[in-house]
C-alpha positions in Angstrom: 20.5 -63.4 -20.3 19.1 -62.4 -23.6 17.8 -65.0 -25.9 17.0 -62.9 -29.0 19.7 -64.4 -31.1 19.7 -68.0 -29.7 18.9 -71.0 -31.9 16.0 -73.3 -30.9 18.5 -75.8 -29.3 20.2 -73.0 -27.4 16.8 -71.7 -26.1 15.9 -75.2 -25.0 19.3 -75.6 -23.3 18.7 -72.2 -21.6 15.3 -73.3 -20.3 16.6 -76.6 -19.0 19.5 -74.9 -17.3 17.2 -72.3 -15.7 14.9 -75.1 -14.4 17.9 -77.0 -13.0 19.2 -73.9 -11.2 15.9 -73.1 -9.7 15.3 -76.6 -8.5 18.8 -76.7 -6.9 18.4 -73.3 -5.3 14.8 -73.4 -4.1 13.3 -76.8 -4.7 11.0 -78.4 -7.2 7.9 -76.4 -6.2 9.7 -73.1 -7.0 10.3 -74.2 -10.6 7.2 -72.5 -12.1 6.8 -71.5 -15.7 7.2 -67.9 -14.8 10.3 -68.4 -12.8 11.9 -70.6 -15.5 11.0 -68.2 -18.3 12.4 -65.2 -16.3 15.6 -67.1 -15.4 16.2 -68.3 -18.9 15.5 -65.0 -20.5 12.8 -66.6 -22.7 9.3 -65.3 -22.8 6.5 -67.4 -21.4 5.1 -67.8 -24.9 8.5 -69.1 -26.2 8.7 -71.4 -23.3 5.2 -72.8 -24.0 6.3 -73.3 -27.6 8.9 -75.7 -26.3 7.2 -77.2 -23.3 3.5 -77.3 -22.4 4.2 -77.3 -18.6 6.8 -77.7 -15.9 6.6 -81.4 -15.8 7.4 -81.5 -19.5 10.6 -79.6 -18.6 11.3 -82.1 -15.9 10.8 -84.9 -18.4 13.3 -83.2 -20.7 15.8 -82.9 -17.8 15.3 -86.6 -17.1 16.0 -87.5 -20.7 19.1 -85.4 -20.7 20.5 -87.0 -17.6 19.6 -90.5 -18.8 21.7 -89.8 -21.9 24.6 -88.2 -20.1 24.9 -90.7 -17.2 23.2 -94.0 -17.8 23.8 -94.3 -21.6 27.5 -93.7 -21.1 27.9 -96.0 -18.1 30.0 -99.0 -18.9 28.2 -101.5 -16.7 28.1 -105.1 -17.9 24.8 -106.9 -18.0 24.3 -109.2 -15.0 24.8 -112.4 -16.9 26.4 -114.2 -13.9 27.1 -111.3 -11.7 25.7 -111.0 -8.2 22.5 -109.0 -8.3 23.8 -106.8 -5.5 27.0 -105.9 -7.4 25.0 -105.0 -10.5 22.6 -102.9 -8.5 25.4 -101.1 -6.7 27.0 -100.2 -10.0 23.8 -98.9 -11.4 22.7 -97.0 -8.3 26.1 -95.4 -7.6 25.5 -93.4 -10.8 22.8 -91.4 -8.9 25.3 -90.1 -6.5 27.2 -88.2 -9.2 24.3 -86.7 -11.0 23.3 -83.0 -10.6 21.2 -82.6 -7.5 18.4 -81.0 -9.5 17.9 -84.4 -11.2 17.9 -86.2 -7.8 15.2 -83.8 -6.6 13.1 -84.2 -9.8 13.4 -88.0 -9.5 12.3 -87.9 -5.9 9.4 -85.6 -6.8 8.3 -88.0 -9.6 8.6 -91.2 -7.7 7.1 -90.0 -4.5 3.8 -88.6 -5.7 4.6 -85.0 -6.5 4.1 -85.7 -10.2 0.5 -87.1 -9.8 -1.1 -83.7 -10.0 -1.0 -83.5 -13.8 -1.1 -85.7 -16.9 2.5 -84.7 -17.9 3.6 -85.4 -14.3 2.2 -88.9 -14.7 4.0 -89.1 -18.0 7.3 -88.3 -16.2 6.7 -91.0 -13.7 5.8 -93.5 -16.4 9.0 -92.5 -18.3 11.1 -93.2 -15.2 9.3 -96.5 -14.6 9.9 -97.5 -18.2 13.6 -96.6 -18.0 13.9 -98.7 -14.8 12.2 -101.5 -16.6 14.6 -101.4 -19.5 17.8 -100.5 -17.8 17.6 -102.4 -14.5 14.7 -104.9 -14.3 14.8 -106.6 -17.7 18.5 -107.5 -17.5 18.0 -109.1 -14.0 14.8 -110.9 -15.0 16.7 -112.3 -18.0 19.1 -114.1 -15.7 16.3 -115.5 -13.5 15.3 -112.9 -10.8 11.6 -112.2 -10.1 10.2 -109.1 -11.7 8.2 -108.0 -8.7 11.1 -108.5 -6.3 13.5 -106.6 -8.6 11.1 -103.7 -9.3 10.4 -103.1 -5.6 14.1 -103.3 -4.8 15.0 -100.9 -7.6 12.4 -98.3 -6.5 13.5 -98.4 -2.9 17.2 -98.1 -3.8 16.6 -95.3 -6.3 14.8 -93.3 -3.5 17.8 -94.0 -1.2 20.3 -93.0 -3.8 18.6 -89.7 -4.7 18.2 -88.8 -1.0 21.9 -89.4 -0.5 22.7 -87.2 -3.6 20.7 -84.4 -2.0 22.6 -85.0 1.3 25.9 -84.7 -0.5 24.8 -81.5 -2.1 23.7 -80.1 1.2 27.1 -80.9 2.8 25.5 -83.4 5.1 27.7 -86.3 3.9 30.5 -87.0 1.5 30.3 -89.0 -1.7 32.4 -91.8 -0.2 30.3 -92.1 2.9 27.1 -91.9 0.8 28.3 -94.6 -1.5 29.2 -96.9 1.5 25.7 -96.2 3.0 24.0 -96.9 -0.3 25.9 -100.2 -0.7 25.0 -101.1 2.9 21.3 -100.5 2.1 21.6 -102.7 -1.0 23.4 -105.4 1.0 20.7 -105.3 3.7 17.9 -105.5 1.1 19.6 -108.3 -0.8 20.1 -110.4 2.3 21.7 -113.7 1.4 20.1 -114.0 -2.0 23.0 -113.9 -4.3 21.7 -116.1 -7.1 18.5 -115.9 -9.2 15.6 -118.1 -8.1 
């Protein structure tokens, strides 16, 4: 792909698409600056003009997926809803996202991002979005912050793992969703009301 006549936005899109493809084909560790620049048809210098490192690219991918999937999700706030139902609706979104996002999420949440300052920024961005999108609405109706946060992190890891399993042909979306909901039910136990 030649990027000589692409606009700034088109170059950024090309870089993000290349990173996503590399992650899907070869994993997070294969998504190097050189590999992404080569795949996107953008010179390394152009890539550095847009992103200081690979984790900044992952952060941009995360932002893009947040806008596409969570911002458009029509999930009512858990005013009186059962905590588990709310979490099931939120977490099921992870099963339909691109697998590259699931892999980047797993990488960030499970320590792969701790090797750089921008990796730490990616992790912090994810934690902040969990806080805003999941934890705050549940705390507002009476659930404990620490309990909710631990639950959300555990469920997110399960959901992204199931997304990867779907992509690898190891399970189907329906089976993965049932498994994810069973995990949520098991974690929730009999607590259906705020404390």
